[in-house]
C-alpha positions in Angstrom: 8.3 76.5 101.3 11.2 78.4 102.8 14.3 80.1 100.5 15.2 77.6 97.7 16.9 79.6 95.6 20.5 79.1 94.6 23.2 80.3 92.2 25.3 78.6 89.3 28.0 80.3 87.7 29.0 79.1 84.6 32.8 79.8 82.5 34.6 78.7 79.8 38.5 78.3 79.0 39.4 81.2 76.7 41.3 78.4 74.3 37.7 77.4 73.7 38.5 73.8 75.2 35.8 72.9 78.0 32.8 74.9 79.9 32.6 74.5 83.5 29.7 75.6 86.0 30.0 75.6 89.4 26.4 75.7 92.2 25.7 76.1 95.7 22.5 73.4 95.9 22.2 73.6 99.6 19.0 76.4 99.4 18.2 73.6 96.5 18.1 70.2 99.0 16.9 71.8 101.7 12.8 72.7 99.2 13.5 69.1 98.3 13.8 67.7 101.8 11.2 69.9 102.8 8.9 68.3 99.7 9.9 64.4 100.3 11.2 64.3 104.2 13.8 62.7 102.5 16.2 60.2 105.7 19.9 61.1 105.6 20.5 58.7 102.6 18.4 59.5 100.6 18.8 63.4 101.0 22.5 62.5 99.9 21.3 61.0 96.8 18.3 62.2 95.5 20.0 65.7 96.4 23.4 65.0 94.1 20.6 64.0 91.5 19.0 67.5 91.5 22.4 69.4 92.3 23.4 67.6 88.8 20.4 67.7 86.9 19.7 71.8 87.4 23.3 72.7 86.1 22.8 70.2 83.5 19.3 71.9 82.4 21.6 75.5 81.8 23.0 73.7 78.5 19.7 73.2 77.1 19.3 75.0 73.9 16.5 76.5 74.0 13.5 78.3 76.5 10.7 75.4 77.2 12.9 72.8 76.8 13.1 70.5 79.6 15.7 67.2 80.9 14.8 64.8 82.8 17.4 62.0 84.3 17.0 59.5 86.6 17.9 56.5 88.1 15.5 52.5 88.4 17.6 50.8 90.9 17.4 47.1 92.7 18.5 49.1 96.0 16.2 50.8 98.7 15.6 53.9 96.5 14.6 51.8 93.8 13.7 54.9 92.2 14.7 58.8 91.6 14.3 60.8 89.4 14.9 65.0 88.5 13.4 67.4 85.8 15.3 70.3 84.9 14.1 73.4 82.8 16.1 75.9 80.7 16.6 77.6 83.5 17.7 75.5 85.7 15.1 75.4 87.8 14.4 71.6 89.1 11.4 69.3 90.9 12.4 65.8 91.9 10.4 62.1 92.6 11.9 59.7 94.7 10.1 56.4 95.2 11.5 55.7 99.1 12.1 58.9 100.6 13.1 56.7 103.9 15.9 54.8 102.6 18.9 55.1 104.8 21.0 51.2 104.7 23.5 51.1 106.8 26.6 53.0 107.0 29.6 52.3 105.3 32.7 51.1 107.6 34.1 54.7 107.4 31.0 56.6 108.2 29.8 57.5 105.1 26.1 57.6 103.7 26.2 54.1 101.3 24.3 55.9 98.7 25.8 53.4 95.9 24.1 50.8 98.5 20.8 52.4 98.7 20.5 52.3 94.8 22.1 48.9 94.2 22.2 47.8 90.3 20.2 49.2 87.8 19.8 51.7 84.8 20.3 55.3 84.9 18.9 57.7 81.8 18.4 60.9 80.7 15.8 62.3 78.7 15.8 66.0 76.9 13.1 67.1 75.8 14.0 70.0 72.7 11.7 71.8 70.5 8.9 69.7 69.8 11.1 66.8 68.2 11.5 63.5 69.3 12.8 63.5 72.9 16.6 62.5 73.2 16.8 59.6 75.2 20.1 57.3 76.4 20.7 54.8 79.5 23.4 53.2 80.8 24.0 50.0 83.3 24.7 51.8 87.2 28.5 51.9 87.4 28.6 52.7 91.1 25.5 54.3 92.7 26.9 57.3 93.9 25.4 59.7 91.2 28.6 62.1 89.9 30.4 59.2 88.4 26.9 57.5 86.7 26.3 61.0 85.4 29.7 61.1 84.0 30.4 58.1 82.4 27.0 58.5 80.9 28.1 61.3 79.1 31.2 60.0 78.2 29.3 56.6 76.6 26.2 57.7 75.4 27.6 61.0 74.1 31.1 61.0 73.8 31.5 64.1 76.1 34.7 63.3 78.4 33.1 65.0 82.2 34.5 66.1 85.0 31.4 65.8 87.7 31.8 66.6 91.5 28.7 66.0 93.5 28.1 66.4 97.2 25.8 66.7 99.9 26.3 67.0 103.7 23.6 66.1 105.7 23.3 68.0 108.9 22.3 65.9 112.9 18.9 67.6 112.1 18.6 65.7 108.7 18.8 69.3 106.8 20.9 69.7 104.4 24.5 71.5 105.5 26.0 72.1 102.6 25.3 70.7 99.0 27.5 71.7 95.9 28.4 70.7 92.6 31.3 71.6 89.8 30.6 70.4 86.0 33.6 70.6 83.4 32.8 69.0 80.4 35.4 69.1 77.5 34.6 71.0 73.9 35.4 69.7 70.6 39.4 69.5 70.0 40.5 70.6 73.6 44.1 71.6 74.0 45.8 68.8 75.7 48.0 70.8 78.2 44.2 72.2 79.1 43.1 68.5 79.7 45.7 67.8 81.6 45.6 70.7 83.8 41.7 70.0 84.5 42.7 66.7 84.9 45.0 67.7 87.8 42.6 69.6 89.4 39.5 67.5 90.1 41.6 65.9 92.8 40.9 69.7 94.6 37.5 69.5 93.8 36.5 65.9 94.6 34.9 66.8 97.8 32.9 70.1 96.9 30.5 70.2 100.1 33.3 70.7 102.0 34.6 73.3 100.1 31.3 75.5 100.4 30.5 74.2 103.9 34.4 75.5 104.7 32.6 79.2 103.1 34.3 79.1 99.8 32.4 81.1 96.9 31.6 80.0 93.4 34.0 82.1 92.3 36.5 80.6 94.3 35.6 77.0 93.9 35.9 77.9 90.2 39.0 79.2 90.5 40.2 75.8 92.4 38.9 74.0 89.5 40.2 76.4 87.1 43.7 76.9 88.6 46.6 77.4 85.9 44.0 77.8 83.1 43.0 81.2 81.2 39.2 81.1 81.8 36.4 83.2 81.8 33.2 83.7 83.9 30.5 84.8 81.8 27.2 85.0 83.9 26.2 83.7 87.6 22.4 82.7 87.1 19.4 82.1 90.2 18.0 78.8 89.7 15.0 77.5 92.1 13.4 74.3 93.8 9.8 75.0 92.4 7.3 72.6 90.7 5.4 73.8 88.1 2.2 71.4 88.4 -1.6 73.6 88.6 -4.7 72.3 89.0 -5.5 73.0 85.5 -2.5 71.1 84.5 -4.0 68.4 86.2 -7.3 68.4 85.3 -6.2 68.0 81.7 -4.2 65.1 82.6 -7.0 63.1 84.6 -9.5 64.2 81.5 -7.4 62.7 79.2 -8.3 59.1 80.7 -11.7 59.6 78.6 -15.3 60.2 79.8 -15.9 56.4 80.7 -12.8 55.6 83.1 -13.5 58.8 84.7 -17.1 57.7 85.1 -16.0 54.5 86.9 -13.7 55.9 88.6 -16.3 58.7 90.4 -18.4 54.9 90.8 -15.3 53.6 92.8 -15.2 56.2 95.2 -18.8 56.1 95.7 -18.9 52.2 96.4 -16.0 52.7 98.9 -18.3 54.7 100.3 -16.6 58.6 99.6 -18.0 61.2 97.8 -17.9 61.6 94.3 -14.6 63.6 94.6 -11.0 62.6 92.5 -7.8 63.8 94.1 -4.9 64.1 92.1 -1.5 64.1 93.8 1.6 65.8 92.6 4.4 63.4 92.8 6.9 66.1 92.7 5.4 68.9 95.3 2.6 66.1 97.5 0.0 69.0 96.1 -3.6 67.7 96.2 -6.2 68.7 93.7 -9.6 67.9 94.6 -12.2 67.2 91.0 -16.2 66.9 91.1 -18.5 65.8 88.5 -18.9 68.9 87.2 -15.2 70.1 87.4 -14.3 66.8 85.0 -17.2 65.8 83.2 -19.8 68.9 83.2 
């Protein structure tokens, strides 16, 4: 896989009113395209979700925690999800990578149309406790609005979220990125007003990255006239953490009787007695013999 690493810059207002994250996710989205071979609208939809998941993943409490967020919808995409870890590394799945409905009248990709009606969900798997799960009805299908609405409704966290994916003529990702601003408890009213004012300036974040702006320049736009501190820049990656051993453990979890039946069905179909497990996140194949699974 080509270079699929990106940078997230994180900061906080000096008065403690809000935190802000900016990511140039172009490389992440191109890594996603390489795996899933997505059509333009599917690229825009899943790319936005991957971008958001990476940023939100870095807000997990501890190493080992994971975040899963996705859509179950009535549109061409049907289902898509992204999984991120504590470090912001991310992987994804889409049910229909060929989803590419007719463009809107303004010529833009119809991401909302490709998703349609349905639900958005978020699951945090934290420290061995019961996973924290929440679901809302899809608001627009444009991804950023749905995620921001989820935070407002399910977690009572006012959130400004801008996500953008610019698809090039060769169907690669030309530019992609995101800005996430979340209010913290007891924010200053003046700071809130300035954040709301500045939100319009970051509404087309992929255009800003395409123009050559850096994370630092974009975070300065988002925080214009607001005293804030940038506290770190971290490297994140589009990658799958599957392995042969993990796949083997999942298959063995089905039980010996079920595994034997699966091998028998392979033989009835005239195929070798080999089971092939496919990772939906990276399309890697793992072959197992009876000795591997029953020996």
